[in-house]
GUPA-92417 format. One record per residue (C-alpha): x, y, z. Coordinates in pm, 1 decimal, m for minus. Example, Ala and Ser with C-alpha at 12.3 -4.5 7.8 and 13.67 -1.06 7.14 Angstrom:
! GUPA-92417
1230.0  m450.0  780.0
1367.0  m106.0  714.0
END
This chain:
! GUPA-92417
m12097.5  8540.0  m1511.5
m12463.9  8463.5  m1581.6
m12620.5  8250.0  m1309.5
m12929.7  8043.5  m1383.8
m13231.2  8026.2  m1157.2
m13516.0  7777.8  m1102.2
m13737.5  8028.3  m1285.5
m13541.2  8030.0  m1611.3
m13761.7  7785.9  m1802.7
m14075.7  7944.2  m1663.1
m13965.5  8293.4  m1767.4
m13871.1  8174.2  m2114.3
m14217.2  8023.1  m2158.0
m14404.4  8341.0  m2064.1
m14597.2  8507.0  m2345.9
m14435.3  8848.4  m2385.0
m14428.4  9133.8  m2635.2
m14150.8  9396.2  m2627.6
m14290.1  9738.6  m2716.3
m14206.2  10108.4  m2708.6
m14435.1  10396.2  m2609.7
m14363.6  10761.7  m2682.7
m14466.1  10931.5  m2358.1
m14517.4  11309.6  m2345.2
m14342.1  11490.0  m2062.3
m14445.5  11789.1  m1854.5
m14223.3  12009.2  m2074.2
m14410.2  11905.7  m2387.9
m14128.7  11683.9  m2514.9
m14171.0  11308.0  m2549.9
m13937.5  11025.8  m2453.0
m13942.7  10660.6  m2550.5
m14040.7  10417.0  m2277.9
m13957.2  10054.0  m2339.6
m14204.0  9810.1  m2184.9
m14281.5  9439.2  m2174.4
m14638.2  9318.7  m2221.6
m14707.0  8980.4  m2059.1
m15009.4  8755.5  m2043.1
m15343.9  8783.9  m2214.5
m15380.8  9112.8  m2410.8
m15758.9  9070.9  m2396.2
m15771.9  9021.6  m2017.2
m16025.2  9227.9  m1825.0
m15758.1  9331.8  m1571.8
m15430.2  9506.5  m1652.8
m15154.9  9524.5  m1390.0
m14879.8  9783.9  m1445.8
m14551.0  9736.0  m1257.8
m14314.5  10019.5  m1159.0
m13972.0  9895.7  m1050.3
m13729.8  10043.2  m798.2
m13418.8  10261.2  m806.7
m13131.8  10151.1  m1033.3
m13323.2  9843.4  m1146.1
m13528.6  9773.5  m1453.9
m13822.5  9548.5  m1543.2
m13615.7  9232.0  m1488.6
m13638.9  9278.2  m1111.8
m14012.7  9209.5  m1107.3
m14012.9  8921.3  m1355.7
m14041.1  8652.5  m1087.2
m14358.3  8816.6  m956.5
m14486.5  8821.6  m1316.5
m14406.0  8452.5  m1350.9
m14586.5  8362.6  m1029.2
m14890.8  8572.2  m1118.3
m14924.7  8421.0  m1464.7
m14860.5  8064.4  m1353.1
m15078.3  8046.6  m1045.5
m15420.6  7894.5  m996.6
m15567.1  7824.4  m1343.4
m15911.5  7907.3  m1201.8
m15817.1  8271.6  m1141.3
m15914.2  8532.8  m1403.0
m15678.9  8611.0  m1691.4
m15432.4  8894.1  m1638.1
m15235.3  9129.4  m1859.6
m14914.2  9267.2  m1705.6
m14718.2  9567.2  m1836.0
m14363.8  9620.1  m1704.7
m14192.7  9939.4  m1825.3
m13836.6  10047.1  m1756.9
m13829.5  10379.8  m1571.7
m13707.5  10668.6  m1790.0
m13328.8  10679.8  m1784.0
m13294.4  10316.9  m1672.3
m13281.8  9986.7  m1857.6
m13383.8  10040.8  m2218.8
m13599.4  10351.6  m2165.2
m13470.3  10689.3  m2277.4
m13397.4  10962.3  m2025.9
m13625.2  11264.8  m2002.0
m13526.1  11516.6  m2272.9
m13481.0  11802.6  m2024.2
m13257.2  11587.9  m1803.3
m13464.6  11651.7  m1489.3
m13543.5  11317.7  m1322.5
m13735.7  11440.8  m1020.2
m14019.6  11267.6  m838.1
m14266.3  11504.2  m1006.7
m14124.5  11406.3  m1345.7
m14157.4  11035.0  m1272.2
m14509.6  11077.5  m1132.9
m14605.3  11267.4  m1447.7
m14442.3  10998.9  m1660.2
m14651.2  10712.8  m1518.0
m14963.3  10921.0  m1576.9
m14851.1  10983.1  m1934.5
m14756.8  10620.2  m1991.2
m15100.6  10501.3  m1883.1
m15258.1  10761.6  m2108.0
m15060.9  10640.7  m2409.5
m15119.0  10268.3  m2364.2
m15482.8  10332.2  m2260.8
m15556.8  9990.2  m2107.9
m15923.3  9894.4  m2113.7
m16113.6  9741.9  m1823.9
m15980.8  9728.1  m1470.9
m15640.6  9887.5  m1402.3
m15415.4  9803.3  m1106.5
m15080.1  9980.7  m1056.4
m14798.6  9829.2  m848.9
m14482.3  10003.3  m730.4
m14178.8  9845.5  m565.0
m13940.6  10044.8  m340.0
m13870.8  10376.3  m522.0
m14152.7  10271.8  m753.3
m14383.1  10280.8  m449.0
m14302.4  10651.2  m404.1
m14356.9  10720.7  m775.8
m14693.8  10544.1  m776.9
m14803.0  10707.9  m449.5
m14709.5  11055.3  m573.0
m14902.9  10999.1  m896.4
m15206.0  10857.9  m714.3
m15216.0  11157.4  m478.2
m15175.1  11421.3  m750.0
m15453.6  11662.7  m840.8
m15505.8  11476.8  m1171.0
m15522.4  11145.6  m990.3
m15387.0  10820.2  m1128.4
m15667.2  10647.0  m1316.9
m15613.0  10318.0  m1135.6
m15881.3  10110.8  m967.4
m15642.3  9972.6  m704.5
m15288.1  10042.9  m585.9
m15031.0  9785.1  m467.9
m14704.8  9888.2  m297.6
m14433.8  9624.9  m238.1
m14154.0  9707.5  8.3
m14301.8  10058.4  30.6
m14073.8  10335.4  150.6
m14284.1  10418.3  453.4
m14070.8  10678.1  632.0
m13802.2  10939.4  551.2
m13478.2  10759.3  466.2
m13254.4  11028.7  613.1
m13416.9  11011.2  957.3
m13457.5  10634.6  979.3
m13242.9  10383.1  1169.0
m13000.6  10368.3  874.4
m12983.1  10745.7  830.9
m12602.5  10748.4  858.0
m12570.7  10487.4  583.2
m12815.7  10683.7  371.2
m12596.9  10992.1  408.7
m12295.4  10789.5  297.5
m12497.8  10682.4  m6.3
m12582.0  11048.4  m73.6
m12209.1  11126.8  m79.7
m12142.6  10825.5  m304.8
m12395.0  10937.3  m566.9
m12286.7  11299.5  m537.3
m11924.9  11197.1  m601.4
m12031.2  10979.7  m893.0
m12201.2  11280.0  m1052.4
m11927.1  11536.0  m978.3
m11606.4  11346.8  m1050.2
m11455.2  11363.6  m1399.7
m11666.9  11150.7  m1631.6
m11434.3  10849.4  m1649.0
m11391.0  10828.2  m1272.8
m11755.1  10904.7  m1202.0
m11876.9  10616.9  m1415.3
m11610.5  10389.2  m1267.8
m11739.6  10467.0  m920.0
m12110.0  10427.4  m999.4
m12058.0  10104.7  m1193.4
m11796.5  9955.6  m962.1
m11880.8  9586.3  m930.3
m11746.3  9561.6  m575.9
m11974.6  9843.1  m456.6
m12272.2  9695.5  m641.5
m12197.8  9362.6  m472.8
m12185.6  9526.7  m128.7
m12529.8  9677.5  m197.7
m12661.1  9339.4  m309.4
m12517.1  9152.4  m10.4
m12660.4  9407.3  233.2
m13013.7  9365.4  94.2
m13025.6  8987.6  46.3
m13154.0  8794.1  350.1
m13192.6  8443.9  207.0
m12957.0  8174.4  331.2
m12998.0  7975.0  13.0
m12654.5  8002.3  m154.0
m12788.9  7935.6  m504.5
m13052.7  8205.7  m468.8
m12798.8  8450.6  m328.4
m12566.0  8390.1  m625.0
m12854.8  8448.6  m864.5
m12959.5  8772.4  m689.2
m12602.4  8902.8  m705.2
m12585.9  8806.8  m1073.2
m12906.5  8999.6  m1142.1
m12767.0  9309.8  m973.7
m12438.3  9273.0  m1162.4
m12625.7  9255.9  m1493.7
m12892.4  9522.6  m1447.4
m12797.8  9759.0  m1163.1
m12572.7  9975.2  m1380.2
m12802.2  10010.4  m1683.1
m12866.2  10383.3  m1659.1
m12856.5  10655.1  m1924.4
m12605.0  10882.8  m1754.2
m12468.6  10991.2  m1417.6
m12713.4  11277.7  m1371.8
m13009.8  11039.8  m1406.2
m12877.7  10828.1  m1119.1
m12807.3  11129.8  m899.4
m13149.6  11287.2  m966.0
m13339.0  10963.2  m909.5
m13146.5  10883.4  m591.9
m13212.9  11232.1  m455.5
m13583.3  11184.5  m527.1
m13580.8  10844.5  m357.2
m13432.0  10971.1  m29.1
m13613.2  11306.8  m24.4
m13963.9  11160.9  m30.4
m14160.1  10865.8  105.6
m14505.6  10715.3  70.6
m14631.9  10862.3  399.6
m14635.2  11208.8  237.1
m14904.6  11098.7  m5.4
m15100.7  10825.9  176.4
m15388.6  11038.6  303.7
m15469.3  11156.4  m50.6
m15474.8  10809.4  m208.9
m15840.5  10717.5  m236.3
m15807.1  10382.9  m415.0
m15809.7  10056.7  m219.1
m15442.7  9992.1  m146.6
m15241.5  9680.5  m63.7
m14911.5  9718.4  120.9
m14677.0  9417.8  108.9
m14398.9  9459.2  363.4
m14107.9  9249.0  490.5
m14017.5  9180.6  850.8
m13641.9  9220.6  787.1
m13646.4  9523.9  559.4
m13345.7  9737.1  657.6
m13468.3  10036.1  456.8
m13805.7  10069.5  630.8
m13867.6  9909.9  973.7
m14185.1  9705.7  1011.7
m14319.6  9945.8  1275.4
m14316.9  10221.8  1012.9
m14516.1  10000.8  776.9
m14789.6  9952.5  1038.2
m14797.6  10328.6  1091.8
m14814.1  10385.5  715.8
m15121.8  10166.8  687.5
m15311.0  10394.7  926.8
m15246.4  10697.8  704.8
m15441.8  10559.1  409.7
m15820.3  10592.9  386.5
m15839.9  10230.3  269.3
m15531.2  10010.6  297.0
m15447.9  9654.1  391.0
m15105.6  9542.2  509.0
m14960.7  9198.4  446.4
m14622.9  9100.4  593.0
m14387.2  8836.4  453.7
m14150.2  8686.8  710.1
m13778.3  8613.4  680.8
m13717.5  8851.1  392.0
m13587.4  9205.3  353.0
m13605.7  9462.5  74.8
m13592.4  9200.0  m200.0
m13938.6  9044.3  m174.0
m13952.9  9037.6  m554.0
m13642.3  8816.2  m569.3
m13664.3  8610.5  m251.4
m14037.7  8564.7  m192.5
m14220.4  8626.5  m523.7
m14472.3  8347.4  m465.4
m14618.0  8477.9  m135.3
m14624.5  8825.4  m287.7
m14817.3  8694.3  m589.8
m15062.7  8514.8  m359.7
m15130.5  8837.7  m167.5
m15172.5  9030.7  m493.8
m15415.8  8776.2  m636.1
m15616.3  8764.7  m312.2
m15636.9  9143.1  m295.9
m15753.5  9177.3  m655.3
m16009.0  8900.7  m609.9
m16144.7  9059.4  m290.5
m16178.2  9400.2  m455.8
m16344.4  9251.1  m761.5
m16600.1  9080.7  m538.6
m16703.9  9406.2  m367.2
END
């Protein structure tokens, strides 16, 4: 069942172009990345969004809506929202290897293909925060002027307070990849399990918003190319975290964290901030790992303020 949200009319009114980029991989082969181009194509600032594990570009649309419908006095903005390779409408990597290195190389390649002019800001949410951080810390550094990480994975998932649950998730994805194809897909796409994941992450007490969040996960959480993509990407997401790369990220960085994030405790976010040469931390209260669904407006305000402050320097 499709559930409507208060943002429906706003999202439908957004100027958007649906495009495809052929992005070269580290093995020399190219894959098609589907992306959505919002806002003013002639804007002096381009913001590129990298979504989290098992999602696609839809997850960050509310942040897009808030950014493009904020204070009319703020500068124009162009926003590009690709689907990660192997998820949503983007093709999987031709060699089938969906490692963190492959995803970090992909975002570098994507930016090279689209070649945005002017100021470039790159934002990553959840697993996307690890992808962006790894790319920004690489020897051929991400060509971004600023970095924004929302719900950043600030500490190793396997050693955190929910390490046992993470290990259960590891077994779940391993079983989904190893079972016979029919049963593997049935497990990975099981609506009851997807709902349990959604319920565990949602913190809002607004019943209408909770229904809409669950509907979004029902619609988009199982849009992946194949079982191996999910297993590879999950392994990458729990084997790495942003703290590995923070010291090598030279760009001004904004961290937007949540006080009720079960995946990364707030104390780890404060520690993460100290590892960057130049990072600011903003905390949104009464929300967990779904800032982009539950609190997109405060997140957009922090993003706008950060970009305005950096532009003024």
